[in-house]
Every structure is written in C-alpha cells, then in structure tokens.
N, CA, C and O atoms as CSV, one atom per row, in Angstrom:
chain,resi,resn,atom,element,x,y,z
A,1,MET,N,N,101.085,0.878,151.311
A,1,MET,CA,C,102.233,1.094,152.126
A,1,MET,C,C,103.365,1.635,151.247
A,1,MET,O,O,103.627,1.083,150.177
A,2,ILE,N,N,104.018,2.674,151.670
A,2,ILE,CA,C,105.105,3.299,150.933
A,2,ILE,C,C,106.427,2.885,151.571
A,2,ILE,O,O,106.634,3.019,152.777
A,3,HIS,N,N,107.309,2.379,150.718
A,3,HIS,CA,C,108.636,1.991,151.191
A,3,HIS,C,C,109.607,3.141,150.955
A,3,HIS,O,O,109.647,3.726,149.873
A,4,VAL,N,N,110.354,3.441,151.942
A,4,VAL,CA,C,111.383,4.465,151.809
A,4,VAL,C,C,112.731,3.755,151.770
A,4,VAL,O,O,113.104,3.033,152.694
A,5,PHE,N,N,113.443,3.978,150.684
A,5,PHE,CA,C,114.754,3.351,150.514
A,5,PHE,C,C,115.831,4.314,150.982
A,5,PHE,O,O,115.865,5.480,150.587
A,6,LYS,N,N,116.678,3.820,151.802
A,6,LYS,CA,C,117.820,4.631,152.222
A,6,LYS,C,C,118.977,4.298,151.290
A,6,LYS,O,O,119.171,3.143,150.911
A,7,GLY,N,N,119.729,5.302,150.931
A,7,GLY,CA,C,120.860,5.077,150.030
A,7,GLY,C,C,120.436,5.337,148.602
A,7,GLY,O,O,120.083,6.460,148.242
A,8,SER,N,N,120.472,4.299,147.793
A,8,SER,CA,C,120.161,4.492,146.372
A,8,SER,C,C,118.723,4.105,146.060
A,8,SER,O,O,118.130,3.257,146.728
A,9,ASN,N,N,118.189,4.729,145.054
A,9,ASN,CA,C,116.846,4.446,144.589
A,9,ASN,C,C,116.963,3.414,143.463
A,9,ASN,O,O,117.568,3.708,142.432
A,10,PRO,N,N,116.399,2.209,143.635
A,10,PRO,CA,C,116.550,1.178,142.597
A,10,PRO,C,C,115.961,1.585,141.251
A,10,PRO,O,O,116.510,1.228,140.208
A,11,PHE,N,N,114.860,2.319,141.254
A,11,PHE,CA,C,114.240,2.750,140.010
A,11,PHE,C,C,115.157,3.716,139.274
A,11,PHE,O,O,115.349,3.598,138.064
A,12,LEU,N,N,115.723,4.673,140.007
A,12,LEU,CA,C,116.634,5.635,139.415
A,12,LEU,C,C,117.899,4.942,138.906
A,12,LEU,O,O,118.424,5.283,137.846
A,13,SER,N,N,118.368,3.985,139.663
A,13,SER,CA,C,119.562,3.234,139.262
A,13,SER,C,C,119.312,2.455,137.974
A,13,SER,O,O,120.184,2.394,137.108
A,14,LYS,N,N,118.128,1.862,137.844
A,14,LYS,CA,C,117.774,1.113,136.640
A,14,LYS,C,C,117.677,2.047,135.441
A,14,LYS,O,O,118.108,1.692,134.343
A,15,ASN,N,N,117.112,3.245,135.641
A,15,ASN,CA,C,117.010,4.220,134.553
A,15,ASN,C,C,118.386,4.674,134.083
A,15,ASN,O,O,118.623,4.818,132.884
A,16,LYS,N,N,119.288,4.897,135.030
A,16,LYS,CA,C,120.640,5.313,134.667
A,16,LYS,C,C,121.332,4.206,133.874
A,16,LYS,O,O,122.031,4.475,132.898
A,17,LYS,N,N,121.132,2.972,134.298
A,17,LYS,CA,C,121.739,1.846,133.597
A,17,LYS,C,C,121.183,1.743,132.174
A,17,LYS,O,O,121.932,1.468,131.237
A,18,SER,N,N,119.881,1.963,132.009
A,18,SER,CA,C,119.262,1.938,130.675
A,18,SER,C,C,119.817,3.045,129.793
A,18,SER,O,O,120.079,2.828,128.610
A,19,LEU,N,N,119.995,4.220,130.359
A,19,LEU,CA,C,120.523,5.347,129.600
A,19,LEU,C,C,121.962,5.079,129.155
A,19,LEU,O,O,122.339,5.406,128.029
A,20,VAL,N,N,122.748,4.492,130.027
A,20,VAL,CA,C,124.131,4.141,129.676
A,20,VAL,C,C,124.130,3.118,128.551
A,20,VAL,O,O,124.946,3.207,127.633
A,21,GLN,N,N,123.219,2.143,128.611
A,21,GLN,CA,C,123.121,1.117,127.575
A,21,GLN,C,C,122.719,1.728,126.234
A,21,GLN,O,O,123.262,1.358,125.192
A,22,ILE,N,N,121.779,2.653,126.259
A,22,ILE,CA,C,121.324,3.311,125.030
A,22,ILE,C,C,122.463,4.114,124.414
A,22,ILE,O,O,122.689,4.037,123.207
A,23,THR,N,N,123.177,4.877,125.223
A,23,THR,CA,C,124.277,5.680,124.683
A,23,THR,C,C,125.392,4.787,124.150
A,23,THR,O,O,126.020,5.113,123.142
A,24,TYR,N,N,125.640,3.670,124.815
A,24,TYR,CA,C,126.651,2.731,124.312
A,24,TYR,C,C,126.235,2.184,122.943
A,24,TYR,O,O,127.050,2.124,122.022
A,25,GLU,N,N,124.983,1.790,122.814
A,25,GLU,CA,C,124.490,1.248,121.541
A,25,GLU,C,C,124.539,2.297,120.434
A,25,GLU,O,O,124.891,1.977,119.298
A,26,LEU,N,N,124.194,3.532,120.747
A,26,LEU,CA,C,124.251,4.596,119.736
A,26,LEU,C,C,125.690,4.870,119.308
A,26,LEU,O,O,125.960,5.047,118.120
A,27,ASP,N,N,126.607,4.905,120.261
A,27,ASP,CA,C,128.019,5.101,119.909
A,27,ASP,C,C,128.512,3.968,119.014
A,27,ASP,O,O,129.231,4.208,118.045
A,28,ASN,N,N,128.130,2.752,119.333
A,28,ASN,CA,C,128.504,1.586,118.542
A,28,ASN,C,C,127.903,1.680,117.134
A,28,ASN,O,O,128.577,1.386,116.147
A,29,LEU,N,N,126.645,2.085,117.049
A,29,LEU,CA,C,125.966,2.249,115.764
A,29,LEU,C,C,126.654,3.319,114.919
A,29,LEU,O,O,126.882,3.116,113.726
A,30,PHE,N,N,126.983,4.450,115.528
A,30,PHE,CA,C,127.665,5.522,114.794
A,30,PHE,C,C,128.999,5.040,114.246
A,30,PHE,O,O,129.361,5.358,113.113
A,31,SER,N,N,129.716,4.286,115.033
A,31,SER,CA,C,131.018,3.767,114.595
A,31,SER,C,C,130.870,2.838,113.393
A,31,SER,O,O,131.631,2.932,112.431
A,32,LYS,N,N,129.891,1.945,113.455
A,32,LYS,CA,C,129.661,1.015,112.344
A,32,LYS,C,C,129.206,1.744,111.094
A,32,LYS,O,O,129.611,1.395,109.986
A,33,ILE,N,N,128.374,2.744,111.264
A,33,ILE,CA,C,127.869,3.506,110.123
A,33,ILE,C,C,129.010,4.265,109.448
A,33,ILE,O,O,129.086,4.300,108.220
A,34,GLU,N,N,129.886,4.865,110.230
A,34,GLU,CA,C,131.005,5.601,109.649
A,34,GLU,C,C,131.932,4.661,108.879
A,34,GLU,O,O,132.470,5.038,107.838
A,35,THR,N,N,132.119,3.451,109.381
A,35,THR,CA,C,132.924,2.456,108.676
A,35,THR,C,C,132.259,2.079,107.358
A,35,THR,O,O,132.934,1.959,106.335
A,36,PHE,N,N,130.948,1.894,107.373
A,36,PHE,CA,C,130.220,1.549,106.156
A,36,PHE,C,C,130.257,2.693,105.154
A,36,PHE,O,O,130.391,2.459,103.953
A,37,GLN,N,N,130.140,3.922,105.631
A,37,GLN,CA,C,130.161,5.072,104.722
A,37,GLN,C,C,131.484,5.167,103.982
A,37,GLN,O,O,131.521,5.630,102.842
A,38,LYS,N,N,132.564,4.739,104.606
A,38,LYS,CA,C,133.867,4.753,103.934
A,38,LYS,C,C,133.899,3.767,102.775
A,38,LYS,O,O,134.655,3.958,101.822
A,39,LEU,N,N,133.087,2.713,102.845
A,39,LEU,CA,C,133.031,1.728,101.774
A,39,LEU,C,C,132.245,2.224,100.567
A,39,LEU,O,O,132.477,1.785,99.440
A,40,VAL,N,N,131.328,3.129,100.808
A,40,VAL,CA,C,130.500,3.667,99.731
A,40,VAL,C,C,131.326,4.684,98.978
A,40,VAL,O,O,131.785,5.673,99.549
A,41,LYS,N,N,131.514,4.436,97.683
A,41,LYS,CA,C,132.435,5.252,96.904
A,41,LYS,C,C,131.806,6.532,96.375
A,41,LYS,O,O,132.466,7.569,96.320
A,42,ASP,N,N,130.568,6.472,95.995
A,42,ASP,CA,C,129.925,7.623,95.359
A,42,ASP,C,C,129.234,8.485,96.414
A,42,ASP,O,O,128.109,8.193,96.821
A,43,ASN,N,N,129.905,9.538,96.851
A,43,ASN,CA,C,129.337,10.414,97.872
A,43,ASN,C,C,128.364,11.430,97.302
A,43,ASN,O,O,127.728,12.166,98.055
A,44,ASN,N,N,128.240,11.480,95.986
A,44,ASN,CA,C,127.350,12.455,95.367
A,44,ASN,C,C,125.947,11.922,95.133
A,44,ASN,O,O,125.055,12.674,94.742
A,45,LYS,N,N,125.749,10.651,95.364
A,45,LYS,CA,C,124.410,10.091,95.175
A,45,LYS,C,C,123.450,10.664,96.205
A,45,LYS,O,O,123.824,10.938,97.346
A,46,ILE,N,N,122.236,10.836,95.791
A,46,ILE,CA,C,121.224,11.441,96.660
A,46,ILE,C,C,120.991,10.601,97.919
A,46,ILE,O,O,120.741,11.147,98.994
A,47,THR,N,N,121.073,9.286,97.787
A,47,THR,CA,C,120.859,8.430,98.962
A,47,THR,C,C,121.945,8.650,100.001
A,47,THR,O,O,121.662,8.681,101.199
A,48,ASN,N,N,123.181,8.802,99.557
A,48,ASN,CA,C,124.273,9.024,100.501
A,48,ASN,C,C,124.170,10.395,101.157
A,48,ASN,O,O,124.450,10.546,102.346
A,49,LYS,N,N,123.771,11.388,100.379
A,49,LYS,CA,C,123.600,12.734,100.939
A,49,LYS,C,C,122.470,12.754,101.974
A,49,LYS,O,O,122.611,13.334,103.051
A,50,TYR,N,N,121.353,12.115,101.634
A,50,TYR,CA,C,120.214,12.080,102.549
A,50,TYR,C,C,120.575,11.325,103.823
A,50,TYR,O,O,120.203,11.728,104.926
A,51,PHE,N,N,121.295,10.241,103.657
A,51,PHE,CA,C,121.730,9.461,104.808
A,51,PHE,C,C,122.647,10.289,105.703
A,51,PHE,O,O,122.496,10.282,106.924
A,52,SER,N,N,123.588,10.997,105.102
A,52,SER,CA,C,124.518,11.827,105.877
A,52,SER,C,C,123.787,12.934,106.624
A,52,SER,O,O,124.101,13.220,107.780
A,53,LEU,N,N,122.820,13.553,105.971
A,53,LEU,CA,C,122.035,14.595,106.641
A,53,LEU,C,C,121.247,14.036,107.819
A,53,LEU,O,O,121.194,14.649,108.885
A,54,SER,N,N,120.638,12.876,107.624
A,54,SER,CA,C,119.868,12.250,108.705
A,54,SER,C,C,120.777,11.861,109.869
A,54,SER,O,O,120.437,12.061,111.035
A,55,LEU,N,N,121.928,11.306,109.534
A,55,LEU,CA,C,122.885,10.916,110.570
A,55,LEU,C,C,123.381,12.133,111.346
A,55,LEU,O,O,123.500,12.079,112.570
A,56,ASN,N,N,123.670,13.222,110.647
A,56,ASN,CA,C,124.118,14.444,111.323
A,56,ASN,C,C,123.053,15.002,112.258
A,56,ASN,O,O,123.361,15.487,113.347
A,57,GLN,N,N,121.792,14.927,111.822
A,57,GLN,CA,C,120.697,15.399,112.674
A,57,GLN,C,C,120.594,14.540,113.934
A,57,GLN,O,O,120.404,15.068,115.030
A,58,ILE,N,N,120.718,13.238,113.788
A,58,ILE,CA,C,120.647,12.341,114.939
A,58,ILE,C,C,121.820,12.599,115.885
A,58,ILE,O,O,121.643,12.621,117.103
A,59,LYS,N,N,123.003,12.792,115.331
A,59,LYS,CA,C,124.170,13.086,116.169
A,59,LYS,C,C,123.998,14.404,116.912
A,59,LYS,O,O,124.403,14.529,118.068
A,60,LEU,N,N,123.393,15.390,116.243
A,60,LEU,CA,C,123.143,16.676,116.889
A,60,LEU,C,C,122.202,16.508,118.086
A,60,LEU,O,O,122.459,17.051,119.161
A,61,PHE,N,N,121.127,15.767,117.903
A,61,PHE,CA,C,120.205,15.494,119.009
A,61,PHE,C,C,120.908,14.715,120.118
A,61,PHE,O,O,120.725,14.998,121.302
A,62,TYR,N,N,121.707,13.741,119.724
A,62,TYR,CA,C,122.417,12.904,120.688
A,62,TYR,C,C,123.398,13.743,121.516
A,62,TYR,O,O,123.443,13.625,122.740
A,63,ASN,N,N,124.171,14.579,120.848
A,63,ASN,CA,C,125.155,15.414,121.543
A,63,ASN,C,C,124.506,16.497,122.394
A,63,ASN,O,O,125.128,17.007,123.326
A,64,SER,N,N,123.259,16.854,122.082
A,64,SER,CA,C,122.523,17.861,122.856
A,64,SER,C,C,121.658,17.227,123.937
A,64,SER,O,O,120.874,17.918,124.586
A,65,ASN,N,N,121.792,15.925,124.135
A,65,ASN,CA,C,120.997,15.170,125.121
A,65,ASN,C,C,119.494,15.269,124.858
A,65,ASN,O,O,118.695,15.346,125.792
A,66,LEU,N,N,119.122,15.267,123.591
A,66,LEU,CA,C,117.717,15.283,123.193
A,66,LEU,C,C,117.359,13.912,122.602
A,66,LEU,O,O,116.929,13.811,121.453
A,67,LEU,N,N,117.543,12.878,123.398
A,67,LEU,CA,C,117.341,11.517,122.904
A,67,LEU,C,C,115.908,11.248,122.476
A,67,LEU,O,O,115.667,10.400,121.616
A,68,SER,N,N,114.962,11.952,123.061
A,68,SER,CA,C,113.551,11.719,122.714
A,68,SER,C,C,113.223,12.185,121.296
A,68,SER,O,O,112.212,11.768,120.732
A,69,LYS,N,N,114.054,13.035,120.716
A,69,LYS,CA,C,113.801,13.539,119.361
A,69,LYS,C,C,114.426,12.658,118.281
A,69,LYS,O,O,114.215,12.890,117.091
A,70,ILE,N,N,115.184,11.663,118.688
A,70,ILE,CA,C,115.861,10.806,117.715
A,70,ILE,C,C,114.873,9.809,117.128
A,70,ILE,O,O,114.185,9.093,117.855
A,71,SER,N,N,114.814,9.776,115.797
A,71,SER,CA,C,113.971,8.815,115.092
A,71,SER,C,C,114.877,7.813,114.384
A,71,SER,O,O,115.452,8.113,113.337
A,72,LEU,N,N,114.997,6.641,114.954
A,72,LEU,CA,C,115.865,5.633,114.355
A,72,LEU,C,C,115.218,4.984,113.135
A,72,LEU,O,O,115.915,4.363,112.332
A,73,ASN,N,N,113.910,5.112,112.979
A,73,ASN,CA,C,113.252,4.569,111.788
A,73,ASN,C,C,113.742,5.276,110.530
A,73,ASN,O,O,113.964,4.643,109.498
A,74,ASN,N,N,113.906,6.587,110.624
A,74,ASN,CA,C,114.409,7.346,109.487
A,74,ASN,C,C,115.827,6.899,109.141
A,74,ASN,O,O,116.154,6.704,107.970
A,75,LEU,N,N,116.658,6.738,110.154
A,75,LEU,CA,C,118.027,6.286,109.924
A,75,LEU,C,C,118.049,4.878,109.342
A,75,LEU,O,O,118.855,4.573,108.464
A,76,LYS,N,N,117.171,4.035,109.831
A,76,LYS,CA,C,117.092,2.660,109.329
A,76,LYS,C,C,116.703,2.641,107.852
A,76,LYS,O,O,117.286,1.893,107.067
A,77,ASN,N,N,115.732,3.452,107.474
A,77,ASN,CA,C,115.317,3.526,106.067
A,77,ASN,C,C,116.441,4.056,105.191
A,77,ASN,O,O,116.687,3.531,104.105
A,78,CYS,N,N,117.118,5.085,105.658
A,78,CYS,CA,C,118.240,5.644,104.890
A,78,CYS,C,C,119.345,4.609,104.729
A,78,CYS,O,O,119.924,4.471,103.652
A,79,LEU,N,N,119.628,3.895,105.789
A,79,LEU,CA,C,120.672,2.873,105.732
A,79,LEU,C,C,120.291,1.764,104.757
A,79,LEU,O,O,121.151,1.246,104.046
A,80,ASN,N,N,119.030,1.402,104.717
A,80,ASN,CA,C,118.575,0.381,103.770
A,80,ASN,C,C,118.766,0.841,102.321
A,80,ASN,O,O,119.200,0.062,101.472
A,81,PHE,N,N,118.440,2.104,102.041
A,81,PHE,CA,C,118.640,2.633,100.691
A,81,PHE,C,C,120.123,2.684,100.335
A,81,PHE,O,O,120.516,2.348,99.218
A,82,LEU,N,N,120.939,3.108,101.299
A,82,LEU,CA,C,122.373,3.173,101.067
A,82,LEU,C,C,122.953,1.782,100.826
A,82,LEU,O,O,123.813,1.600,99.964
A,83,LEU,N,N,122.482,0.820,101.579
A,83,LEU,CA,C,122.928,-0.561,101.409
A,83,LEU,C,C,122.512,-1.104,100.041
A,83,LEU,O,O,123.287,-1.805,99.391
A,84,LEU,N,N,121.319,-0.789,99.615
A,84,LEU,CA,C,120.842,-1.205,98.298
A,84,LEU,C,C,121.721,-0.619,97.191
A,84,LEU,O,O,122.099,-1.323,96.254
A,85,ASP,N,N,122.042,0.667,97.303
A,85,ASP,CA,C,122.936,1.293,96.323
A,85,ASP,C,C,124.312,0.630,96.330
A,85,ASP,O,O,124.903,0.396,95.276
A,86,PHE,N,N,124.806,0.334,97.508
A,86,PHE,CA,C,126.115,-0.307,97.637
A,86,PHE,C,C,126.119,-1.665,96.941
A,86,PHE,O,O,127.059,-1.986,96.214
A,87,ILE,N,N,125.085,-2.456,97.157
A,87,ILE,CA,C,124.986,-3.787,96.536
A,87,ILE,C,C,124.851,-3.657,95.022
A,87,ILE,O,O,125.480,-4.407,94.275
A,88,GLN,N,N,124.036,-2.712,94.569
A,88,GLN,CA,C,123.888,-2.503,93.127
A,88,GLN,C,C,125.217,-2.114,92.479
A,88,GLN,O,O,125.544,-2.581,91.388
A,89,ASN,N,N,125.973,-1.261,93.154
A,89,ASN,CA,C,127.279,-0.870,92.621
A,89,ASN,C,C,128.227,-2.055,92.547
A,89,ASN,O,O,128.963,-2.199,91.571
A,90,LYS,N,N,128.219,-2.905,93.567
A,90,LYS,CA,C,129.087,-4.090,93.572
A,90,LYS,C,C,128.697,-5.049,92.449
A,90,LYS,O,O,129.569,-5.627,91.801
A,91,ILE,N,N,127.413,-5.221,92.216
A,91,ILE,CA,C,126.946,-6.093,91.131
A,91,ILE,C,C,127.350,-5.506,89.783
A,91,ILE,O,O,127.801,-6.227,88.893
A,92,PHE,N,N,127.187,-4.197,89.640
A,92,PHE,CA,C,127.568,-3.532,88.398
A,92,PHE,C,C,129.072,-3.669,88.140
A,92,PHE,O,O,129.490,-3.963,87.021
A,93,GLU,N,N,129.880,-3.453,89.182
A,93,GLU,CA,C,131.337,-3.592,89.037
A,93,GLU,C,C,131.709,-5.019,88.640
A,93,GLU,O,O,132.592,-5.237,87.809
A,94,SER,N,N,131.031,-5.971,89.238
A,94,SER,CA,C,131.304,-7.374,88.927
A,94,SER,C,C,130.940,-7.692,87.483
A,94,SER,O,O,131.682,-8.395,86.797
A,95,SER,N,N,129.814,-7.184,87.019
A,95,SER,CA,C,129.392,-7.446,85.638
A,95,SER,C,C,130.314,-6.739,84.646
A,95,SER,O,O,130.562,-7.265,83.561
A,96,GLU,N,N,130.822,-5.564,84.995
A,96,GLU,CA,C,131.758,-4.842,84.124
A,96,GLU,C,C,133.072,-5.613,83.990
A,96,GLU,O,O,133.667,-5.649,82.913
A,97,GLN,N,N,133.513,-6.216,85.066
A,97,GLN,CA,C,134.746,-6.997,85.016
A,97,GLN,C,C,134.572,-8.221,84.128
A,97,GLN,O,O,135.490,-8.594,83.398
A,98,LYS,N,N,133.437,-8.831,84.184
A,98,LYS,CA,C,133.171,-10.016,83.366
A,98,LYS,C,C,133.091,-9.654,81.885
A,98,LYS,O,O,133.466,-10.463,81.037
A,99,LYS,N,N,132.608,-8.452,81.557
A,99,LYS,CA,C,132.525,-8.018,80.155
A,99,LYS,C,C,133.916,-7.848,79.569
A,99,LYS,O,O,134.123,-8.085,78.379
A,100,ASN,N,N,134.843,-7.451,80.372
A,100,ASN,CA,C,136.189,-7.194,79.880
A,100,ASN,C,C,137.031,-8.467,79.721
A,100,ASN,O,O,138.066,-8.448,79.055
A,101,ASP,N,N,136.599,-9.542,80.316
A,101,ASP,CA,C,137.338,-10.801,80.194
A,101,ASP,C,C,137.084,-11.408,78.819
A,101,ASP,O,O,135.949,-11.424,78.342
A,102,VAL,N,N,138.116,-11.894,78.202
A,102,VAL,CA,C,138.001,-12.533,76.899
A,102,VAL,C,C,138.151,-14.032,77.092
A,102,VAL,O,O,139.113,-14.508,77.696
A,103,ILE,N,N,137.195,-14.751,76.573
A,103,ILE,CA,C,137.248,-16.206,76.659
A,103,ILE,C,C,137.596,-16.723,75.279
A,103,ILE,O,O,136.866,-16.499,74.314
A,104,ASP,N,N,138.712,-17.413,75.197
A,104,ASP,CA,C,139.190,-17.975,73.928
A,104,ASP,C,C,138.794,-19.435,73.857
A,104,ASP,O,O,139.077,-20.207,74.773
A,105,ILE,N,N,138.149,-19.812,72.787
A,105,ILE,CA,C,137.714,-21.209,72.635
A,105,ILE,C,C,138.511,-21.860,71.538
A,105,ILE,O,O,138.308,-23.038,71.243
C-alpha cells in the first residue's frame, strides 16, 4: 500500500534537517580550526602547509555544494599532525625556559 502525504514529505524534511545539521557542524569545525591555526606560530612547517591546503580544498568543496567529495579523514589526520607539532613546540619552549633559569644553592 502506498501512502500519499499531502503537504510536506517527512523523508524530504528529515533530509533537509540532516543537511542543515551537517553544514552547521562544518561551519563550527572551520571556526575552531581557524582559531587553532592562529595559535600555531610556525606557518612554514610542512604540516601546517599541508593542513592549510587540505582545509582550503574542503572549504572549496563545501562552498561549491560538493559535500560528497569532502574527506574528513584527511582533515582529521592533518589536524592530528598539526596538534602534535603544537605540543612539541610547547614542550620545547618550556624546556628552553627552564634552561635559562639559574638556581642558586
């Protein structure tokens, strides 16, 4: 038996709601990533360049409504490498500060 819905199609409505949720999450992700990129000081590192290129490609697909071409795994891997570099830099800065401190006994 086929049901004919008058007015709105619930399946179509659910798909639209999912699409709105996906775009909201991507916008939120882009905002957080841009904030994190400002914290990373060395923009010449290969990891930061690769991350920026991957992010730009994803934004291009997103702005062109080609959501099916977006690979978030690539972005996730790039973000992990960038985060690792960020942590290593913070540890290095911390160790450099400790070397400069003089302890008098």
